[in-house]
DSSP file (Angstrom, degrees, kcal/mol; ACC not computed):
  #  RESIDUE AA STRUCTURE BP1 BP2  ACC     N-H-->O    O-->H-N    N-H-->O    O-->H-N    TCO  KAPPA ALPHA  PHI   PSI    X-CA   Y-CA   Z-CA
    1    1 A M              0   0    0      0, 0.0   113,-0.2     0, 0.0     5,-0.0   0.000 360.0 360.0 360.0 147.1  -17.7   11.6    9.3
    2    2 A P     >  -     0   0    0      0, 0.0     4,-2.4     0, 0.0     5,-0.1  -0.330 360.0-116.1 -65.3 149.7  -19.2    8.3    8.1
    3    3 A Y  H  > S+     0   0    0      1,-0.2     4,-2.0     2,-0.2     5,-0.2   0.892 114.1  51.5 -52.6 -47.2  -16.8    5.5    7.4
    4    4 A Q  H  > S+     0   0    0      1,-0.2     4,-2.9     2,-0.2    -1,-0.2   0.906 110.2  48.0 -60.1 -42.9  -17.7    5.3    3.7
    5    5 A K  H  > S+     0   0    0      2,-0.2     4,-2.5     1,-0.2    -1,-0.2   0.900 106.8  58.4 -65.5 -39.3  -17.1    9.0    3.2
    6    6 A F  H  X S+     0   0    0     -4,-2.4     4,-0.7     1,-0.2    -2,-0.2   0.935 114.4  36.8 -53.0 -49.7  -13.7    8.7    5.1
    7    7 A L  H >< S+     0   0    0     -4,-2.0     3,-0.6     2,-0.2    -2,-0.2   0.917 115.6  52.6 -72.9 -42.7  -12.5    6.1    2.5
    8    8 A Q  H 3< S+     0   0    0     -4,-2.9     4,-0.2     1,-0.2    -2,-0.2   0.846 116.6  38.5 -63.5 -33.8  -14.1    7.7   -0.5
    9    9 A T  H 3X S+     0   0    0     -4,-2.5     4,-0.9    -5,-0.2     3,-0.5   0.510  90.4  92.9 -95.7  -5.2  -12.6   11.1    0.1
   10   10 A L  H XX S+     0   0    0     -4,-0.7     4,-2.8    -3,-0.6     3,-0.9   0.887  78.8  60.3 -54.9 -42.1   -9.2    9.8    1.4
   11   11 A P  H 3> S+     0   0    0      0, 0.0     4,-2.6     0, 0.0    -1,-0.2   0.902 102.1  51.2 -57.0 -41.1   -7.6   10.0   -2.2
   12   12 A E  H 34 S+     0   0    0     -3,-0.5    -2,-0.2    -4,-0.2    -3,-0.1   0.748 115.5  43.7 -68.4 -20.8   -8.2   13.8   -2.4
   13   13 A V  H << S+     0   0    0     -3,-0.9     4,-0.2    -4,-0.9    -1,-0.2   0.845 120.2  40.3 -83.4 -40.5   -6.5   14.2    1.0
   14   14 A M  H >< S+     0   0    0     -4,-2.8     3,-2.1     1,-0.2     4,-0.4   0.920 102.2  64.1 -79.8 -46.6   -3.6   11.7    0.3
   15   15 A I  G >< S+     0   0    0     -4,-2.6     3,-1.9     1,-0.3    -1,-0.2   0.819  94.2  59.7 -56.3 -39.9   -2.6   12.5   -3.3
   16   16 A P  G 3  S+     0   0    0      0, 0.0    -1,-0.3     0, 0.0    -2,-0.1   0.728  99.8  60.0 -63.1 -16.7   -1.4   16.1   -2.7
   17   17 A H  G <  S+     0   0    0     -3,-2.1    -2,-0.2    -4,-0.2    -3,-0.1   0.586  89.2  91.5 -84.1  -9.5    1.2   14.7   -0.2
   18   18 A L  S <  S-     0   0    0     -3,-1.9     5,-0.1    -4,-0.4   110,-0.1  -0.485  92.9 -96.1 -80.8 153.7    2.8   12.6   -3.0
   19   19 A P    >>  -     0   0    0      0, 0.0     3,-2.1     0, 0.0     4,-0.6  -0.389  43.7-106.2 -60.9 150.6    5.7   13.9   -5.0
   20   20 A K  G >4 S+     0   0    0      1,-0.3     3,-1.4     2,-0.2     4,-0.2   0.854 119.3  58.6 -49.3 -43.0    4.4   15.3   -8.3
   21   21 A K  G 34 S+     0   0    0      1,-0.3     3,-0.3     2,-0.1    -1,-0.3   0.710 108.8  45.5 -64.0 -19.8    5.7   12.4  -10.4
   22   22 A L  G X4 S+     0   0    0     -3,-2.1     3,-1.5     1,-0.2    -1,-0.3   0.461  84.9  92.3 -98.5  -4.6    3.5   10.0   -8.3
   23   23 A Q  T <<  +     0   0    0     -3,-1.4    -1,-0.2    -4,-0.6    -2,-0.1   0.501  68.7  77.0 -73.9  -0.3    0.4   12.1   -8.3
   24   24 A T  T 3   +     0   0    0     -3,-0.3    -1,-0.3    -4,-0.2    -2,-0.1   0.383  68.1 135.5 -82.7   3.8   -0.8   10.2  -11.4
   25   25 A I    <   -     0   0    0     -3,-1.5     2,-0.3   -10,-0.1    14,-0.2  -0.194  51.1-132.9 -55.9 142.3   -1.7    7.3   -9.1
   26   26 A Q  E     -A   38   0A   0     12,-3.5    12,-2.1     2,-0.0     2,-0.4  -0.681  15.1-145.7-100.2 155.3   -5.1    5.7   -9.9
   27   27 A V  E     +A   37   0A   0     -2,-0.3     2,-0.3    10,-0.2    10,-0.2  -0.925  19.4 168.6-123.4 141.7   -7.8    5.0   -7.3
   28   28 A R  E     -A   36   0A   0      8,-2.3     8,-3.3    -2,-0.4     3,-0.1  -0.990  20.6-161.8-147.8 152.8  -10.3    2.2   -7.0
   29   29 A Q        +     0   0    0     -2,-0.3     6,-0.1     6,-0.2    -2,-0.0  -0.713  17.1 168.9-133.4  81.0  -12.6    1.0   -4.2
   30   30 A P  S    S+     0   0    0      0, 0.0     2,-0.3     0, 0.0    -1,-0.1   0.757  71.7  25.7 -70.1 -22.9  -13.7   -2.5   -5.2
   31   31 A W  S >  S-     0   0    0      3,-0.4     3,-1.3    -3,-0.1    -3,-0.0  -0.949  83.7-114.3-136.8 157.5  -15.2   -3.2   -1.8
   32   32 A R  T 3  S+     0   0    0     -2,-0.3   -25,-0.1     1,-0.2    -1,-0.0   0.766 109.1  56.9 -62.2 -27.3  -16.7   -0.9    0.9
   33   33 A W  T 3  S+     0   0    0     17,-0.0    17,-1.3   -26,-0.0     2,-0.3   0.355 108.5  36.6 -93.5   6.1  -14.1   -1.6    3.5
   34   34 A L  E <   - B   0  49A   0     -3,-1.3     2,-0.4    15,-0.2    -3,-0.4  -0.979  55.9-149.6-151.6 163.6  -11.0   -0.6    1.6
   35   35 A V  E     - B   0  48A   0     13,-2.0    13,-2.3    -2,-0.3     2,-0.3  -0.996  18.6-157.0-135.2 139.8   -9.5    1.8   -1.0
   36   36 A Q  E     -AB  28  47A   0     -8,-3.3    -8,-2.3    -2,-0.4     2,-0.4  -0.876   6.0-162.7-121.1 150.7   -6.7    0.9   -3.4
   37   37 A F  E     +AB  27  46A   0      9,-2.6     9,-3.1    -2,-0.3     2,-0.3  -0.994  21.3 157.7-131.3 136.4   -4.1    2.9   -5.2
   38   38 A H  E     -A   26   0A   0    -12,-2.1   -12,-3.5    -2,-0.4     7,-0.1  -0.950  44.9-127.4-152.7 169.9   -2.1    1.7   -8.2
   39   39 A F  S    S-     0   0    0      5,-0.5   -14,-0.1    -2,-0.3     3,-0.1  -0.306  86.3 -56.0-118.8  47.0   -0.2    2.8  -11.3
   40   40 A G  S    S+     0   0    0      1,-0.1     2,-0.8   -14,-0.0     3,-0.1   0.084 120.1  88.3 108.0 -23.1   -2.0    0.7  -13.9
   41   41 A E    >   -     0   0    0      3,-0.3     3,-1.9     1,-0.2    -2,-0.3  -0.848  55.2-172.1-108.4  96.3   -1.6   -2.8  -12.5
   42   42 A T  T 3  S+     0   0    0     -2,-0.8    -1,-0.2     1,-0.3     3,-0.1   0.755  82.3  59.0 -64.4 -23.3   -4.7   -3.1  -10.3
   43   43 A R  T 3  S+     0   0    0      1,-0.2    21,-3.0    -3,-0.1     2,-0.6   0.622 102.4  57.2 -80.9 -11.7   -3.5   -6.5   -8.8
   44   44 A L  E <  S+ C   0  63A   0     -3,-1.9    -5,-0.5    19,-0.2     2,-0.3  -0.895  86.8 143.3-116.8  95.8   -0.3   -4.8   -7.6
   45   45 A H  E     - C   0  62A   0     17,-1.7    17,-3.6    -2,-0.6     2,-0.3  -0.928  54.7-118.4-141.8 155.4   -1.6   -2.0   -5.4
   46   46 A Y  E     -BC  37  61A   0     -9,-3.1    -9,-2.6    -2,-0.3     2,-0.4  -0.685  43.3-166.9 -85.1 148.7   -1.3    0.1   -2.2
   47   47 A E  E     -BC  36  60A   0     13,-2.9    13,-2.3    -2,-0.3     2,-0.5  -0.998  29.5-162.2-147.8 143.9   -4.2   -0.4    0.1
   48   48 A L  E     +BC  35  59A   0    -13,-2.3   -13,-2.0    -2,-0.4     2,-0.3  -0.994  34.7 153.2-118.8 120.3   -5.9    1.0    3.1
   49   49 A S  E     -BC  34  58A   0      9,-1.9     9,-3.0    -2,-0.5     2,-0.2  -0.982  46.2-101.5-145.8 155.6   -8.3   -1.5    4.8
   50   50 A R  E     - C   0  57A   0    -17,-1.3     2,-0.5    -2,-0.3     7,-0.2  -0.545  37.3-122.2 -73.4 142.5   -9.8   -2.3    8.1
   51   51 A V    >   -     0   0    0      5,-2.8     3,-1.7     3,-0.2     5,-0.4  -0.775  36.3-107.7 -87.0 127.2   -8.2   -5.2   10.0
   52   52 A A  T 3  S+     0   0    0     -2,-0.5     3,-0.1     1,-0.3    -1,-0.1  -0.271  95.5   0.1 -59.2 134.2  -10.9   -7.8   10.7
   53   53 A R  T 3  S+     0   0    0      1,-0.2     2,-0.3     3,-0.0    -1,-0.3   0.685 117.0  91.1  61.4  22.0  -11.9   -8.0   14.4
   54   54 A R  S <  S-     0   0    0     -3,-1.7     2,-1.6     2,-0.2    -3,-0.2  -0.986  81.8-122.1-140.1 152.2   -9.5   -5.3   15.4
   55   55 A D  S    S+     0   0    0     -2,-0.3    56,-1.9    -5,-0.1     2,-0.3  -0.528  79.6 101.7 -88.9  67.6   -9.8   -1.6   15.7
   56   56 A A  E     - D   0 110A   0     -2,-1.6    -5,-2.8    -5,-0.4     2,-0.3  -0.981  63.4-130.1-152.4 157.0   -7.0   -1.0   13.3
   57   57 A W  E     -CD  50 109A   0     52,-3.3    52,-2.2    -2,-0.3     2,-0.5  -0.797  15.3-143.9-101.6 148.4   -6.0   -0.1    9.7
   58   58 A E  E     -CD  49 108A   0     -9,-3.0    -9,-1.9    -2,-0.3     2,-0.6  -0.985  14.1-170.4-107.9 125.5   -3.7   -2.0    7.5
   59   59 A I  E     +CD  48 107A   0     48,-2.3    48,-2.0    -2,-0.5     2,-0.3  -0.973  32.2 132.1-111.5 119.0   -1.6    0.3    5.3
   60   60 A G  E     -CD  47 106A   0    -13,-2.3   -13,-2.9    -2,-0.6     2,-0.5  -0.943  59.6-110.6-158.0 176.4    0.2   -1.8    2.7
   61   61 A F  E     -CD  46 105A   0     44,-3.2    44,-2.2    -2,-0.3     2,-0.4  -0.987  39.2-157.9-117.9 118.0    1.4   -2.7   -0.7
   62   62 A H  E     -CD  45 104A   0    -17,-3.6   -17,-1.7    -2,-0.5     2,-0.7  -0.827  14.7-158.7-107.4 135.3   -0.3   -5.9   -1.9
   63   63 A F  E     +CD  44 103A   0     40,-3.1    40,-1.8    -2,-0.4   -19,-0.2  -0.877  28.8 155.2-110.6  94.9    1.0   -8.2   -4.6
   64   64 A E        +     0   0    0    -21,-3.0   -20,-0.2    -2,-0.7    38,-0.1  -0.093  17.9 146.8-116.8  31.3   -2.1  -10.1   -5.7
   65   65 A S        -     0   0    0      2,-0.2     6,-0.1     1,-0.1    -2,-0.1  -0.269  59.2-124.0 -63.6 153.2   -1.0  -11.0   -9.2
   66   66 A G  S    S+     0   0    0      1,-0.1     2,-1.0     2,-0.0    -1,-0.1   0.591  98.5  85.5 -71.6  -9.3   -2.3  -14.3  -10.7
   67   67 A D     >  -     0   0    0      1,-0.2     4,-2.0     2,-0.0     3,-0.3  -0.816  62.4-171.7 -95.2  98.7    1.4  -15.0  -11.1
   68   68 A K  H  > S+     0   0    0     -2,-1.0     4,-2.5     1,-0.2     5,-0.2   0.826  84.6  58.1 -61.9 -32.5    2.5  -16.5   -7.8
   69   69 A Q  H  > S+     0   0    0      2,-0.2     4,-2.6     1,-0.2    -1,-0.2   0.903 106.6  48.0 -65.3 -40.0    6.2  -16.4   -8.9
   70   70 A L  H  > S+     0   0    0     -3,-0.3     4,-2.6     2,-0.2    -2,-0.2   0.929 110.8  50.8 -63.9 -45.1    5.9  -12.6   -9.5
   71   71 A N  H  X S+     0   0    0     -4,-2.0     4,-2.2     1,-0.2    -2,-0.2   0.918 113.7  44.8 -58.7 -44.5    4.3  -12.1   -6.1
   72   72 A R  H  X S+     0   0    0     -4,-2.5     4,-2.9     2,-0.2    -1,-0.2   0.892 110.9  53.7 -68.4 -39.5    7.1  -14.1   -4.4
   73   73 A F  H  X S+     0   0    0     -4,-2.6     4,-2.3     2,-0.2    -2,-0.2   0.920 110.5  47.1 -58.0 -46.0    9.8  -12.3   -6.4
   74   74 A L  H  X S+     0   0    0     -4,-2.6     4,-2.6     2,-0.2     5,-0.2   0.912 111.7  50.8 -62.4 -43.6    8.4   -8.9   -5.2
   75   75 A L  H  X S+     0   0    0     -4,-2.2     4,-2.5    -5,-0.2    -2,-0.2   0.938 110.8  47.9 -59.8 -47.5    8.2  -10.1   -1.6
   76   76 A Q  H  X S+     0   0    0     -4,-2.9     4,-1.7     1,-0.2    -1,-0.2   0.901 111.7  51.1 -61.8 -39.2   11.8  -11.4   -1.7
   77   77 A G  H  X S+     0   0    0     -4,-2.3     4,-0.8    -5,-0.2    -1,-0.2   0.923 111.6  46.2 -62.0 -45.7   12.9   -8.1   -3.2
   78   78 A F  H >< S+     0   0    0     -4,-2.6     3,-0.6     1,-0.2     4,-0.3   0.860 107.6  57.5 -68.0 -34.5   11.1   -6.0   -0.6
   79   79 A R  H >< S+     0   0    0     -4,-2.5     3,-1.2     1,-0.2     4,-0.3   0.882 101.3  56.5 -61.7 -37.0   12.5   -8.2    2.2
   80   80 A R  H 3< S+     0   0    0     -4,-1.7    -1,-0.2     1,-0.2     3,-0.2   0.783 113.6  41.0 -63.6 -25.0   16.0   -7.4    0.9
   81   81 A H  T <X S+     0   0    0     -4,-0.8     4,-2.5    -3,-0.6     3,-0.3   0.319  83.3 107.7-100.6   5.4   15.1   -3.7    1.5
   82   82 A L  H <> S+     0   0    0     -3,-1.2     4,-2.9    -4,-0.3     5,-0.2   0.831  74.2  54.9 -59.3 -35.8   13.3   -4.2    4.7
   83   83 A F  H  > S+     0   0    0     -4,-0.3     4,-1.9    -3,-0.2    -1,-0.2   0.930 112.5  42.3 -64.0 -44.1   16.0   -2.6    6.9
   84   84 A E  H  > S+     0   0    0     -3,-0.3     4,-1.9     2,-0.2    -2,-0.2   0.868 113.6  53.4 -70.0 -34.9   16.0    0.6    4.9
   85   85 A I  H  X S+     0   0    0     -4,-2.5     4,-3.7     1,-0.2     5,-0.5   0.954 111.8  45.2 -61.8 -48.8   12.2    0.6    4.7
   86   86 A K  H  X S+     0   0    0     -4,-2.9     4,-1.7     1,-0.2    -2,-0.2   0.846 109.5  55.9 -63.0 -34.3   12.0    0.2    8.5
   87   87 A D  H  < S+     0   0    0     -4,-1.9    -1,-0.2    -5,-0.2    -2,-0.2   0.871 118.4  33.4 -65.3 -36.2   14.6    3.0    8.8
   88   88 A T  H  < S+     0   0    0     -4,-1.9    -2,-0.2    -3,-0.2    -3,-0.2   0.887 133.7  24.7 -85.2 -43.4   12.4    5.3    6.8
   89   89 A L  H  < S-     0   0    0     -4,-3.7    -3,-0.2     1,-0.3     3,-0.2   0.609 112.9 -99.3-103.6 -15.1    8.9    4.3    7.8
   90   90 A G    ><  -     0   0    0     -4,-1.7     3,-1.2    -5,-0.5    -1,-0.3  -0.323  38.0 -72.4 113.0 162.0    9.4    2.7   11.3
   91   91 A E  T 3  S+     0   0    0      1,-0.3    -1,-0.1    -2,-0.1    -5,-0.1   0.556 110.6  81.8 -68.4 -10.5    9.8   -0.7   12.8
   92   92 A S  T 3   +     0   0    0     -3,-0.2    16,-0.3    -6,-0.1    -1,-0.3   0.586  67.4 105.5 -75.7  -8.7    6.1   -1.6   12.3
   93   93 A F    <   +     0   0    0     -3,-1.2     2,-0.3    14,-0.1    14,-0.2  -0.527  46.1 178.8 -80.2 139.7    6.6   -2.6    8.7
   94   94 A E  E     -E  106   0A   0     12,-2.6    12,-2.4    -2,-0.2     2,-0.4  -0.895  19.5-152.6-131.9 159.9    6.5   -6.3    7.8
   95   95 A A  E     +E  105   0A   0     -2,-0.3     2,-0.3    10,-0.2    10,-0.2  -0.978  35.2 147.5-135.5 121.0    6.8   -8.3    4.5
   96   96 A E  E     -E  104   0A   0      8,-2.5     8,-2.2    -2,-0.4     2,-0.1  -0.973  49.4 -92.0-153.9 162.4    5.1  -11.7    4.3
   97   97 A M  E     +E  103   0A   0     -2,-0.3     6,-0.2     6,-0.2     2,-0.2  -0.347  46.5 178.7 -66.4 156.6    3.3  -14.4    2.4
   98   98 A W        -     0   0    0      4,-2.6     3,-0.5     1,-0.1     2,-0.2  -0.398  34.2 -37.7-138.6-144.2   -0.4  -14.0    2.5
   99   99 A D  S >  S+     0   0    0      1,-0.2     3,-2.4    -2,-0.2    -1,-0.1  -0.550 112.1  10.3 -92.0 151.4   -3.4  -15.8    1.1
  100  100 A K  T 3  S-     0   0    0      1,-0.3    -1,-0.2    -2,-0.2     3,-0.1   0.694 131.9 -56.9  62.0  23.5   -3.8  -17.5   -2.4
  101  101 A G  T 3  S+     0   0    0     -3,-0.5    -1,-0.3     1,-0.3    -2,-0.1   0.564 106.0 136.5  82.1   7.6   -0.1  -17.1   -3.2
  102  102 A W    <   -     0   0    0     -3,-2.4    -4,-2.6   -38,-0.1    -1,-0.3  -0.444  35.4-163.0 -83.6 160.8   -0.4  -13.3   -2.6
  103  103 A T  E     -DE  63  97A   0    -40,-1.8   -40,-3.1    -6,-0.2     2,-0.3  -0.906   5.5-170.4-139.1 166.5    2.2  -11.4   -0.7
  104  104 A K  E     -DE  62  96A   0     -8,-2.2    -8,-2.5    -2,-0.3     2,-0.4  -0.997  24.7-146.1-160.0 156.3    2.4   -8.0    1.0
  105  105 A V  E     +DE  61  95A   0    -44,-2.2   -44,-3.2    -2,-0.3     2,-0.3  -0.998  50.0 137.0-119.9 125.4    4.5   -5.3    2.7
  106  106 A Y  E     -DE  60  94A   0    -12,-2.4   -12,-2.6    -2,-0.4     2,-0.3  -0.955  42.1-143.0-160.7 171.0    2.4   -3.6    5.4
  107  107 A E  E     -D   59   0A   0    -48,-2.0   -48,-2.3    -2,-0.3     2,-0.5  -0.952  19.9-133.2-139.4 160.9    1.9   -2.1    8.8
  108  108 A V  E     -D   58   0A   0    -16,-0.3   -50,-0.2    -2,-0.3    -2,-0.0  -0.976  26.3-179.8-116.9 127.5   -1.0   -2.0   11.2
  109  109 A V  E     -D   57   0A   0    -52,-2.2   -52,-3.3    -2,-0.5    -2,-0.0  -0.921  33.2 -95.1-126.9 152.1   -2.0    1.3   12.8
  110  110 A P  E     -D   56   0A   0      0, 0.0     2,-0.4     0, 0.0   -54,-0.3  -0.324  33.4-125.1 -66.8 145.2   -4.8    2.1   15.3
  111  111 A V        -     0   0    0    -56,-1.9     2,-0.2    -2,-0.0     3,-0.1  -0.725  28.7-169.2 -84.9 138.9   -8.1    3.4   14.0
  112  112 A D        -     0   0    0     -2,-0.4     2,-0.0     1,-0.2   -56,-0.0  -0.534  43.9 -56.8-111.7-176.1   -9.2    6.7   15.6
  113  113 A V        -     0   0    0     -2,-0.2     2,-2.2     1,-0.1     5,-0.2  -0.394  63.4-104.0 -61.1 142.5  -12.5    8.5   15.3
  114  114 A Y  S    S+     0   0    0   -113,-0.2     2,-0.2     4,-0.1    -1,-0.1  -0.475  71.7 139.3 -76.3  80.9  -13.4    9.1   11.7
  115  115 A T     >  -     0   0    0     -2,-2.2     4,-2.3     1,-0.1     5,-0.2  -0.714  69.3-107.5-116.1 169.3  -12.6   12.8   11.7
  116  116 A T  H  > S+     0   0    0     -2,-0.2     4,-2.5     2,-0.2     5,-0.2   0.837 120.6  56.6 -65.8 -31.2  -10.9   15.0    9.1
  117  117 A A  H  > S+     0   0    0      2,-0.2     4,-2.0     1,-0.2    -1,-0.2   0.927 109.5  43.6 -65.8 -44.3   -7.9   15.2   11.4
  118  118 A H  H  > S+     0   0    0     -5,-0.2     4,-2.6     2,-0.2     5,-0.2   0.898 112.9  53.0 -68.0 -38.9   -7.6   11.4   11.5
  119  119 A Q  H  X S+     0   0    0     -4,-2.3     4,-3.1     1,-0.2    -2,-0.2   0.926 109.0  49.5 -60.0 -45.4   -8.2   11.2    7.7
  120  120 A A  H  X S+     0   0    0     -4,-2.5     4,-2.3     2,-0.2    -1,-0.2   0.891 110.9  50.0 -62.2 -40.4   -5.4   13.8    7.2
  121  121 A Q  H  X S+     0   0    0     -4,-2.0     4,-2.1     2,-0.2    -2,-0.2   0.929 114.5  43.6 -63.7 -46.0   -3.0   11.7    9.4
  122  122 A I  H  X S+     0   0    0     -4,-2.6     4,-2.7     2,-0.2    -2,-0.2   0.899 113.4  52.0 -67.4 -40.9   -3.8    8.5    7.5
  123  123 A G  H  X S+     0   0    0     -4,-3.1     4,-2.0    -5,-0.2    -2,-0.2   0.897 110.2  47.8 -62.3 -40.6   -3.6   10.2    4.1
  124  124 A K  H  X S+     0   0    0     -4,-2.3     4,-2.1    -5,-0.2    -1,-0.2   0.898 112.3  49.6 -66.9 -40.5   -0.2   11.6    5.0
  125  125 A R  H  X S+     0   0    0     -4,-2.1     4,-2.5     2,-0.2    -2,-0.2   0.914 108.7  52.6 -65.7 -41.6    1.0    8.2    6.2
  126  126 A M  H  X S+     0   0    0     -4,-2.7     4,-2.7     1,-0.2     5,-0.2   0.921 109.6  49.5 -57.6 -43.7   -0.2    6.5    3.0
  127  127 A A  H  X S+     0   0    0     -4,-2.0     4,-2.7     1,-0.2    -1,-0.2   0.901 109.6  51.0 -63.4 -40.8    1.7    9.1    0.9
  128  128 A E  H  X S+     0   0    0     -4,-2.1     4,-2.0     2,-0.2    -1,-0.2   0.915 111.7  48.4 -61.7 -42.6    4.9    8.4    3.0
  129  129 A V  H  X S+     0   0    0     -4,-2.5     4,-3.0     2,-0.2     5,-0.3   0.948 113.6  45.3 -64.0 -49.2    4.5    4.7    2.4
  130  130 A I  H  X S+     0   0    0     -4,-2.7     4,-2.6     1,-0.2    -2,-0.2   0.907 111.8  52.5 -61.6 -43.5    4.0    5.1   -1.3
  131  131 A T  H  < S+     0   0    0     -4,-2.7    -1,-0.2    -5,-0.2    -2,-0.2   0.871 115.8  41.0 -61.6 -38.2    6.8    7.5   -1.6
  132  132 A C  H  X S+     0   0    0     -4,-2.0     4,-0.5    -5,-0.2    -2,-0.2   0.923 121.9  37.9 -75.6 -45.3    9.2    5.1    0.1
  133  133 A L  H  X S+     0   0    0     -4,-3.0     4,-2.4    -5,-0.2     3,-0.4   0.804  99.8  72.4 -79.9 -30.3    8.1    1.9   -1.5
  134  134 A H  H  X S+     0   0    0     -4,-2.6     4,-2.9    -5,-0.3     5,-0.2   0.899  93.9  51.8 -62.6 -43.2    7.4    2.9   -5.0
  135  135 A P  H  > S+     0   0    0      0, 0.0     4,-1.8     0, 0.0    -1,-0.2   0.896 111.7  49.4 -60.3 -35.0   11.0    3.4   -6.2
  136  136 A I  H  X S+     0   0    0     -4,-0.5     4,-2.6    -3,-0.4    -2,-0.2   0.925 111.8  48.9 -64.6 -44.7   11.8   -0.1   -4.9
  137  137 A F  H  X S+     0   0    0     -4,-2.4     4,-3.4     2,-0.2     5,-0.3   0.921 107.8  53.2 -61.0 -45.5    8.8   -1.5   -6.7
  138  138 A V  H  X S+     0   0    0     -4,-2.9     4,-2.0     1,-0.2    -1,-0.2   0.918 112.1  46.3 -58.5 -43.8    9.7    0.1  -10.0
  139  139 A D  H  X S+     0   0    0     -4,-1.8     4,-2.1    -5,-0.2    -1,-0.2   0.948 115.8  44.3 -63.3 -49.3   13.2   -1.4   -9.8
  140  140 A L  H  X S+     0   0    0     -4,-2.6     4,-2.6     1,-0.2    -2,-0.2   0.889 111.9  52.6 -63.8 -39.9   11.9   -4.9   -8.9
  141  141 A R  H  X S+     0   0    0     -4,-3.4     4,-2.0     1,-0.2    -1,-0.2   0.882 109.2  50.6 -65.6 -37.5    9.1   -4.7  -11.5
  142  142 A G  H  X S+     0   0    0     -4,-2.0     4,-2.0    -5,-0.3    -1,-0.2   0.913 109.8  50.1 -64.5 -42.9   11.7   -3.9  -14.2
  143  143 A Q  H  X S+     0   0    0     -4,-2.1     4,-2.0     1,-0.2    -2,-0.2   0.931 110.6  50.0 -59.2 -45.9   13.9   -6.8  -13.1
  144  144 A A  H  X S+     0   0    0     -4,-2.6     4,-1.7     1,-0.2    -1,-0.2   0.886 109.2  51.3 -61.8 -40.1   10.9   -9.1  -13.3
  145  145 A A  H  X S+     0   0    0     -4,-2.0     4,-0.8     1,-0.2    -1,-0.2   0.879 109.2  50.3 -66.6 -37.3   10.0   -7.9  -16.7
  146  146 A R  H >< S+     0   0    0     -4,-2.0     3,-0.5     1,-0.2    -1,-0.2   0.879 109.3  51.7 -67.6 -36.5   13.6   -8.5  -18.0
  147  147 A V  H 3< S+     0   0    0     -4,-2.0    -1,-0.2     1,-0.2    -2,-0.2   0.854 105.7  55.8 -67.3 -35.8   13.6  -12.1  -16.5
  148  148 A K  H 3<        0   0    0     -4,-1.7    -1,-0.2     1,-0.2    -2,-0.2   0.697 360.0 360.0 -71.9 -19.4   10.3  -12.9  -18.3
  149  149 A R    <<        0   0    0     -4,-0.8    -1,-0.2    -3,-0.5    -2,-0.1   0.503 360.0 360.0 -63.5 360.0   11.7  -12.0  -21.8
């Protein structure tokens, strides 16, 4: 299947693997090389994108808010949960500072041929990641909102 179709149709493969309460997730594809999933805050999103100059995908949760303090707060919160995240999702997960004051929690996985089987594998993995990370995010986001009052 063509690369663009792989990304464009990934949501319909991935969303059924989410728990019912998370199936309200929204989708956007702001650029050809990635697809993002969010729950209303587009700058705080799950993402599947190609890793530049590598034959790999990045599956992650990106904190790209214009509020650098919020991005850092979320990173620190996820770092406190990194052992349990790795216990659930595997040792490949990292949490780090990124560009422009942004932060992320992510893993890098190999790209395979763009087939429906590989798409199903990536879609299932994305759902596992969202299912694991989202409750942590909801808690941290609530803490951040209380601090801002």
